[in-house]
N, C-alpha and C positions, 0 to 999 in steps of 0.2 A: 504494500500500500504506500510505503514511503517513496518507492521508486516512481510510482504513478503520480504522486503529489509533486515530486521534484520535476518530473517531465512536464506536468501541466504548468509549472511555474516558469518554464523557460520560454522566451520569446522566439517566434519563428522569424527568420530573416531570409527573404528571397535573394538568391544569388543574382548579381548583376548580369545583364544580358551580354553575350558575346555575339555581336551581329555578324561578324565574319564567319564564325563557326556555324551559326544558324543558317546563313546564306549557303555555305558549303553543303550542309546536310540537305537543304532544299534542292541544290543542284544534283546531288546524288539521287535524291528521291524522284525528281521530275525530269532531270536533264538527260541529255544524250551525249555519249562520248564522241560521236562523230561530229556533232555540232554544239560545242560548248558555248556558254554565254560570252558575248563580247565584253570587254572591260567596262564600257559605260553601262551595260545591262547589269553586270555584277555589282557595280557601284550603286546603281539604283536599287537592286535587291537588298544590299546591306543597309542603305539609307531607309528603305521602306520597312524593313524588319525592326530597325531601331525606332523609327517613328511609331510603328504599331505597338511596340512594347511600352513606349512612354505614354501613348494615348490610353492603352489598356490599363496601365497602372493608375492613371489619373481618373479614369472612368470606373475603376474597380470592376473591370470586365475581363473575360478571358481573351487571349490573343486571337483565337479563331472566331470569336464573336465580332471583334473589330474588323478583321480581315482574314479569311481562311488562307492557308498556305498556298493552295492551288490558285487562288485569286491573285495573290502577290506574284506568283510565278508568271501567270498570264499577263499581268501588267508589265512586268519586266521584259517579256518577250515582245510585246506590242509597243512599248514606250509611247503611250498616248500623249497627244499634245493639247487636248481639250477635254473638258468634263464629258462632252458628248461621246468622244472616242473612248474615254474611260468606261462609260456606261455600256458601250457595245463590246468592250473587252471581256467583262465579267457579267454574265447574264444568268441569274439576277445579281445585281450589285448589292452587297450587304448595306443595310440602312446606315451604319456608321460611315462607310466609305462614301455613300451618297451625300451625307452631311459634310464630309471633308473632301469632296471631289476636287475642288480647286487646289487645295493644299497638296493633295497627292500628285496632281498634274504639275504643280510647281516643283515638287521634289524631283519628279521624273525629268522635267525639262532642265533643271540645274545639273542633274547627273549626266544628262546627254551632252551637256556643254563641257563636261569634264570636271565639274566641281565635286569636291569631297565634303559631304555634309556631316556635321557632328551635332547630335541632339543631346549630348550629355549635360550641357549647361542651360539649355532652354526648355521651359515647360511646354508641353503640348496643350492646345486649346481644347477643352472638353466640349 
């Protein structure tokens, strides 16, 4: 009983996200060895996984509620330049992604221009 009480008294701390590692696991899961992601697509995948993690933590939702893995993969393959193209990339587009469509498109467009985004210092807008 004392072990149980001691365990209940400890605080759970979520490990920080390693966007690079998660992006690589998505590549292994969805990707093709014959046609790997281009560097700008990989950069977008890392940035979107980081953005999704930050938003999910702020909303206290799961990662897949904010944006399923397959949806992030399709976005990185298509690299949409407008919210309309984003909506056609993932059908149906999850509600949270619809609400943040312009933000997602902005992230993708910055990554396609070669920018490396870092979300560790800025809070996501719920």
